C-alpha positions as CSV (number, residue, x, y, z in Angstrom):
1,M,29.2,36.5,49.4
2,R,25.6,38.7,48.2
3,K,23.8,35.8,49.1
4,Y,24.8,35.6,52.5
5,W,24.3,39.6,53.2
6,K,20.5,39.5,51.8
7,H,20.3,36.6,54.6
8,S,22.0,39.0,57.2
9,V,20.1,42.1,56.2
10,V,16.7,39.9,56.9
11,A,17.6,37.8,59.9
12,F,18.5,41.5,60.8
13,L,15.4,43.3,60.2
14,V,13.1,40.2,61.3
15,I,15.0,40.5,64.5
16,F,15.0,44.2,64.7
17,L,11.1,44.0,63.9
18,L,10.6,41.1,66.8
19,A,12.7,42.9,69.6
20,A,10.9,46.8,69.3
21,S,7.1,44.8,68.8
22,V,7.8,43.2,72.7
23,R,8.8,46.5,74.2
24,V,6.8,48.5,72.4
25,L,3.7,46.0,74.0
26,Y,4.9,46.4,77.3
27,V,5.5,50.6,77.1
28,R,1.7,50.6,75.6
29,V,1.0,48.3,78.6
30,S,3.1,48.9,82.0
31,L,4.6,52.6,81.3
32,P,3.6,55.5,82.3
33,K,3.5,58.3,79.5
34,N,3.8,61.2,81.2
35,G,4.9,62.8,84.3
36,N,7.5,61.0,86.4
37,G,5.9,58.0,86.6
38,A,7.8,55.5,89.3
39,G,10.6,54.1,88.6
40,A,11.5,57.8,87.3
41,G,16.3,58.4,86.3
42,A,16.4,60.6,89.5
43,E,19.5,62.0,89.0
44,M,20.0,61.0,85.5
45,E,16.9,62.8,84.6
46,R,16.9,65.7,86.5
47,A,20.0,66.6,84.7
48,A,18.5,66.4,81.6
49,V,15.7,68.4,82.6
50,S,18.4,70.9,83.7
51,L,19.7,71.1,80.1
52,A,16.4,71.3,78.1
53,R,15.2,73.9,79.9
54,T,18.5,75.8,81.0
55,G,21.4,74.4,78.8
56,Q,23.4,74.0,82.4
57,L,23.9,70.2,83.9
58,A,23.0,71.1,87.3
59,S,19.9,70.6,89.8
60,V,20.7,67.2,89.8
61,Y,19.5,66.6,93.6
62,D,17.0,69.6,94.1
63,D,16.2,72.7,92.2
64,E,19.6,75.1,93.9
65,T,22.2,72.8,94.3
66,G,24.0,74.5,91.7
67,P,26.2,72.6,88.6
68,S,27.2,69.2,88.9
69,A,28.9,66.0,87.0
70,H,27.5,63.5,89.3
71,V,26.6,62.3,86.6
72,A,28.0,61.3,82.9
73,P,27.2,63.9,79.8
74,L,26.2,62.3,77.3
75,Y,22.9,60.4,78.3
76,P,22.1,63.6,79.7
77,Y,22.7,65.4,76.1
78,Y,21.1,62.9,74.9
79,L,17.2,63.5,76.8
80,A,17.8,67.3,76.9
81,L,17.4,67.3,72.9
82,V,14.6,64.3,73.5
83,Y,13.0,67.1,75.2
84,R,13.5,70.1,73.3
85,V,12.0,68.6,70.3
86,F,9.0,66.4,72.0
87,G,8.2,68.1,75.1
88,L,9.4,67.7,78.8
89,P,8.7,64.0,80.8
90,G,5.8,65.7,82.5
91,D,4.4,66.4,78.9
92,S,4.5,64.2,75.6
93,G,8.6,63.4,76.4
94,R,7.8,60.2,78.4
95,L,6.5,58.7,75.2
96,A,9.0,59.5,73.2
97,Q,12.1,58.7,75.4
98,Q,10.8,55.2,75.8
99,L,10.4,54.0,72.1
100,L,13.6,56.1,70.9
101,S,14.8,53.9,74.2
102,V,12.8,50.2,72.5
103,L,15.1,51.6,69.3
104,I,18.2,51.2,70.8
105,V,17.4,47.9,72.6
106,A,15.6,46.6,69.1
107,L,19.1,47.6,67.0
108,S,21.7,46.0,69.6
109,I,19.8,43.3,69.4
110,A,19.8,42.5,66.3
111,L,23.5,43.3,65.5
112,L,24.0,40.0,67.4
113,P,24.5,37.8,64.3
114,L,26.6,40.5,63.2
115,L,28.8,40.7,65.9
116,A,29.2,36.7,66.8
117,R,30.6,36.6,63.1
118,R,33.0,39.4,63.5
119,L,34.1,37.1,66.9
120,R,34.6,34.1,65.0
121,L,31.4,32.0,67.1
122,S,29.9,29.6,65.3
123,P,26.4,31.2,63.5
124,W,23.5,30.3,65.9
125,T,25.4,31.6,68.6
126,G,24.3,35.4,67.5
127,L,21.4,33.9,65.9
128,A,20.2,32.1,69.0
129,A,20.8,34.9,71.3
130,A,19.2,37.2,69.5
131,I,16.7,35.5,69.1
132,G,16.4,34.8,73.4
133,M,16.8,38.8,74.1
134,A,14.3,40.0,71.4
135,L,11.8,37.9,73.6
136,A,13.7,37.8,77.0
137,P,10.9,39.8,79.5
138,L,14.4,40.0,82.2
139,N,15.5,43.4,81.5
140,L,12.1,45.5,79.8
141,W,11.7,48.4,82.1
142,I,15.7,49.2,81.5
143,E,15.6,48.3,78.4
144,C,12.2,50.6,77.9
145,S,11.7,53.5,80.2
146,G,14.7,55.7,78.6
147,S,16.2,56.3,82.7
148,W,18.5,56.0,82.4
149,E,21.9,55.0,79.7
150,Q,21.9,51.4,80.5
151,P,21.0,50.3,76.6
152,V,22.9,53.0,74.8
153,S,26.1,51.7,77.0
154,A,25.4,47.8,75.9
155,L,25.4,49.3,72.4
156,A,28.7,51.3,72.4
157,L,29.6,48.6,74.3
158,L,29.6,46.0,71.6
159,G,30.9,49.0,68.9
160,L,33.6,48.2,71.5
161,V,34.5,44.8,70.9
162,F,33.6,45.2,67.2
163,A,36.3,47.1,67.1
164,F,38.5,46.0,69.3
165,A,37.9,42.3,66.9
166,V,38.6,43.8,63.9
167,L,42.1,45.6,65.1
168,H,42.7,42.0,66.6
169,D,42.3,40.6,63.2
170,R,44.7,43.4,60.5
171,E,46.9,43.2,63.9
172,W,46.8,46.9,64.3
173,R,47.3,47.5,60.8
174,S,44.8,50.3,60.1
175,S,44.8,53.4,61.3
176,W,41.4,54.4,60.5
177,M,40.2,51.9,63.6
178,V,42.3,53.2,65.7
179,C,41.1,56.5,65.3
180,L,37.3,54.9,65.6
181,T,38.3,53.4,68.4
182,G,39.7,55.8,70.1
183,L,36.6,58.1,69.0
184,L,34.0,55.3,70.3
185,V,36.5,54.5,74.0
186,G,36.0,58.5,74.8
187,I,32.2,58.3,74.0
188,L,31.6,55.7,77.0
189,A,34.0,58.1,78.9
190,L,31.9,60.3,78.1
191,L,28.2,57.7,78.3
192,S,29.2,55.4,81.6
193,P,32.8,55.0,83.1
194,S,32.9,52.0,84.6
195,L,33.0,50.3,81.4
196,L,36.6,52.2,80.4
197,P,38.4,48.6,82.0
198,V,37.2,46.6,79.1
199,V,39.2,48.9,77.2
200,A,42.3,48.5,79.3
201,I,41.7,44.5,79.6
202,A,41.5,44.6,76.0
203,I,44.9,46.6,75.2
204,A,47.1,44.1,77.6
205,G,45.7,41.6,76.2
206,E,46.0,42.0,72.2
207,W,49.5,43.0,73.7
208,L,50.2,39.8,75.1
209,V,48.9,38.1,72.0
210,Q,50.1,40.2,69.4
211,S,53.5,39.8,67.2
212,G,53.2,43.0,66.7
213,R,53.4,44.7,70.2
214,T,55.4,48.1,68.5
215,R,51.6,48.6,66.4
216,V,49.8,47.7,69.7
217,F,51.6,50.8,72.2
218,V,51.0,52.5,69.2
219,G,47.9,52.5,68.5
220,S,46.8,52.1,72.0
221,L,48.9,55.5,73.1
222,A,46.8,56.9,69.7
223,I,43.6,55.6,70.5
224,A,44.0,57.4,74.2
225,V,45.3,60.7,72.6
226,V,41.8,61.1,70.4
227,A,39.7,59.7,73.5
228,G,41.7,62.3,75.4
229,V,40.8,65.2,72.6
230,C,36.6,63.6,73.2
231,V,37.2,64.5,77.0
232,A,39.1,67.1,77.7
233,P,36.4,69.5,77.2
234,W,33.8,67.7,80.5
235,M,37.2,67.9,82.0
236,V,37.7,71.2,81.9
237,R,33.8,71.7,82.5
238,N,34.1,70.2,85.7
239,H,36.7,72.3,86.9
240,V,35.6,75.5,86.8
241,A,31.9,74.7,87.5
242,I,32.5,72.6,90.4
243,G,36.6,72.5,91.1
244,N,37.1,68.5,89.7
245,A,38.1,67.7,86.6
246,C,36.7,64.0,86.7
247,L,34.8,62.5,84.0
248,R,32.1,62.3,87.4
249,S,32.4,63.6,90.5
250,N,29.8,60.9,92.3
251,F,33.3,58.0,93.1
252,G,33.7,58.6,96.7
253,L,29.6,59.6,97.1
254,E,29.4,55.8,95.8
255,L,32.3,54.1,98.0
256,W,30.4,55.2,100.9
257,V,27.0,53.8,100.1
258,G,28.1,50.8,99.5
259,N,30.9,50.6,102.1
260,N,29.4,51.4,105.6
261,P,28.8,49.8,109.2
262,S,24.8,49.0,107.2
263,A,25.7,48.1,104.1
264,N,25.0,44.0,102.5
265,G,26.7,44.7,98.8
266,K,23.5,45.7,97.7
267,T,22.9,49.3,96.4
268,F,19.1,49.8,97.9
269,G,20.1,47.1,100.9
270,T,16.6,46.4,101.3
271,H,14.7,47.2,97.7
272,A,14.0,49.8,95.9
273,E,10.6,51.1,96.9
274,D,11.2,50.7,101.1
275,P,11.5,53.7,101.6
276,R,14.0,53.1,104.1
277,N,15.5,51.7,102.3
278,L,20.1,52.7,102.7
279,L,20.3,54.4,99.7
280,Y,17.7,56.9,100.5
281,A,19.0,57.3,103.4
282,I,22.5,58.8,102.8
283,H,21.9,60.0,99.9
284,P,21.8,63.9,99.0
285,Y,18.5,63.3,96.5
286,S,16.9,61.6,99.0
287,N,17.9,63.0,102.4
288,A,17.9,66.5,103.2
289,G,20.0,66.7,105.8
290,E,23.5,65.7,103.6
291,R,22.0,68.0,100.7
292,A,22.3,70.9,102.8
293,R,25.4,69.7,103.7
294,L,26.7,69.7,99.8
295,K,25.1,73.4,99.0
296,V,27.2,74.3,101.7
297,I,31.1,72.5,100.7
298,G,30.2,71.9,97.6
299,E,29.9,68.8,95.0
300,A,33.7,67.9,94.9
301,A,34.3,69.0,98.8
302,Y,31.0,67.4,99.2
303,M,32.7,64.2,97.6
304,R,35.6,64.2,98.8
305,E,34.4,64.2,102.6
306,K,32.0,60.7,101.5
307,Q,35.8,59.3,99.9
308,A,37.5,59.2,103.2
309,Q,34.9,58.4,105.6
310,A,34.5,54.9,103.2
311,V,38.2,54.6,103.0
312,A,37.7,55.5,106.9
313,W,35.7,52.4,107.2
314,I,37.5,49.9,104.9
315,T,40.5,50.5,107.1
316,A,39.1,49.9,109.6
317,H,37.4,46.6,108.8
318,P,38.9,44.9,106.7
319,G,38.1,41.6,107.1
320,E,34.6,43.3,106.1
321,F,34.7,45.2,102.7
322,A,36.8,41.4,101.6
323,R,33.4,39.9,102.4
324,L,31.7,42.7,100.6
325,C,33.5,42.2,98.0
326,L,32.8,38.8,98.1
327,R,28.9,39.5,98.6
328,R,28.7,41.7,95.6
329,V,30.9,38.8,93.8
330,Q,28.0,36.5,94.1
331,I,24.9,40.2,94.2
332,F,26.4,40.7,90.5
333,W,26.5,36.9,89.2
334,F,24.3,34.9,90.8
335,P,21.3,36.6,92.4
336,S,18.9,36.2,94.8
337,A,15.1,37.4,94.3
338,D,15.5,39.9,96.8
339,L,17.8,41.6,94.5
340,W,14.1,43.3,92.7
341,P,11.0,44.8,94.3
342,P,8.4,42.2,95.7
343,S,6.2,44.2,93.4
344,T,8.8,42.8,90.5
345,P,6.6,39.5,88.2
346,A,7.5,36.4,88.7
347,R,11.4,37.7,90.4
348,E,12.5,34.0,91.4
349,M,12.2,33.1,88.2
350,K,14.1,36.3,87.1
351,A,16.9,35.9,89.9
352,A,16.9,32.0,88.3
353,I,17.8,32.6,85.2
354,W,20.4,36.1,86.2
355,S,22.5,33.6,88.2
356,L,22.5,30.6,85.1
357,T,23.0,33.3,82.6
358,G,26.6,34.6,85.2
359,L,27.0,30.7,85.2
360,G,26.9,30.7,81.1
361,T,28.8,33.5,80.6
362,I,31.9,31.3,83.3
363,V,31.5,28.2,81.5
364,G,31.0,30.3,77.8
365,L,34.7,31.9,78.7
366,L,36.4,29.1,80.0
367,L,35.9,27.1,77.3
368,L,36.7,30.0,74.6
369,L,40.1,30.2,76.7
370,V,41.2,26.5,77.2
371,R,40.3,26.7,73.5
372,R,43.1,29.6,72.5
373,H,40.3,31.3,70.7
374,P,41.1,34.5,68.9
375,H,39.2,36.8,70.6
376,A,38.6,35.1,74.0
377,V,40.1,37.6,75.3
378,L,38.9,40.5,74.3
379,L,35.1,38.3,75.2
380,L,37.1,38.2,78.8
381,S,37.1,42.2,79.2
382,A,33.9,42.7,77.7
383,A,32.1,40.6,80.7
384,I,34.5,40.9,83.3
385,G,35.3,45.3,82.8
386,P,31.9,46.6,83.3
387,S,31.8,44.9,86.6
388,L,34.7,45.9,88.4
389,V,33.5,49.0,89.8
390,Y,30.6,47.5,91.7
391,L,32.8,45.3,93.5
392,I,34.0,48.2,95.0
393,T,30.7,49.9,95.7
394,H,27.8,48.1,95.1
395,V,25.1,45.9,92.4
396,D,22.1,47.3,91.3
397,S,19.7,45.0,88.9
398,R,20.2,47.7,86.0
399,Y,24.9,48.2,86.5
400,R,24.5,44.3,84.9
401,Y,22.4,45.0,81.9
402,P,25.1,47.2,79.4
403,I,27.2,43.1,79.9
404,F,23.2,41.2,79.2
405,A,24.0,40.7,75.3
406,V,28.0,39.1,75.9
407,S,26.8,37.6,77.9
408,L,24.4,35.7,76.8
409,L,27.1,34.7,72.9
410,L,28.9,33.2,75.2
411,C,26.7,31.3,76.9
412,F,24.7,30.3,73.4
413,E,29.2,29.4,71.9
414,A,29.2,27.4,75.6
415,V,25.8,25.2,75.1
416,H,26.9,25.1,71.2
417,Q,30.6,23.7,72.6
418,L,29.1,21.4,74.8
419,L,27.5,19.7,71.8
420,Y,29.8,19.6,69.6
421,W,32.0,18.0,72.3
422,A,29.0,15.9,73.1
423,N,28.8,14.6,69.5
424,R,31.7,13.7,68.1
425,L,32.4,12.0,72.0
426,L,28.9,9.4,70.5
427,T,31.1,9.3,67.1
428,S,34.1,8.1,68.9
429,V,31.5,5.8,71.1
430,R,29.6,4.3,68.0
431,S,32.6,4.1,66.0
432,R,34.8,1.5,68.4
433,Y,31.1,-0.3,68.9
434,T,30.8,-0.8,65.5
435,N,34.1,-2.0,65.0
436,R,34.7,-3.4,67.9
437,T,31.3,-6.0,66.3
438,A,32.9,-5.9,62.9
439,T,35.5,-7.7,64.2
440,V,33.5,-10.3,66.7
441,G,31.3,-10.7,63.6
442,A,34.4,-12.3,61.4
443,E,36.3,-14.0,63.8
444,L,32.7,-16.0,64.3
445,G,32.6,-16.1,61.1
446,S,36.2,-17.4,60.7
447,F,35.0,-20.7,62.2
């Protein structure tokens, strides 16, 4: 056991340094060190700057739009701390933000072999996924810019998967792990509410497969209570500040962005570098008319108004809505090159690899379900759950990042299983051929 942990620590450090060095090089060569720069985090960074300057999560659309719940609070508070310590993005805070994001991503990648072991996957699976992700140049901007919460969400999701795997293996008998899982759920809710379907699917799966369903039920209630305690202050703040006790206020707006006469499934319609793209045309961050409307009626009423418009359009066009949902499934798992701006290097290759990993994720899940792997449903929840809200709203490339590590684990586990079955088949054929040859030789020798 001591030898195993020694090797695990060495592997962790090597993978961490490998992943970090690749991304530090990208930061030095490709990313702006100050100013807003290309691809700034829009509402997320504006919320963080407001917190750093005034202590209020506000002004996410412009300096006069007031308190907001457009973004979940945890990542803006983290960024605000970075800005207070190292300076605002226009000073030295940008570089600190980028380097800290690199360290978070490197930590997530280095933990993959440990997670694979806990999930009872092949040791080769965790190591291959970690090395592949460490060297892959597929998501460098979102991993290194620090402008959005996805890298932190990916790390939190891996922690949640680990916690549910421990609960499963211990048959929900560990009270401290139930409480820790509740804390992780609360963190996810305050960081990225789109990941919460993972929790619902995982608990449903546990209730179906565990023999002690009462323990699962009681443990699930405890998780809900702990998570509720975590999110209650934020929801009370939102009720007081904007009149809506929510985790995020923007669902109605996102539903309208994805379901309107000009929608095609993609967040921007065309791409982020197109100044006439769909999102810029109807979003209050970039459209002065929409922003003025939000100021007049308030954020909560504005979001309800947009949700009503979206629901009215969906009700009037159910067939088109269904087509858009299928289109969003295709974009999320099997994107074409036009999901990325024309300036993106090798975007055709990126689209091909993303599609391949999408296929590998599905194949890996099917193989685990066929084998009745003890953590098949948990991995299904982690791979599918985060995508659900985007299948009814809209899809951008960064939305898939939180599940990218889980996808790679499933891809390499599928490769390992298929190679194992192929080897068994080849061994069986060889054995039959050898036995047949020996039998024929014996029969000839008898003459």
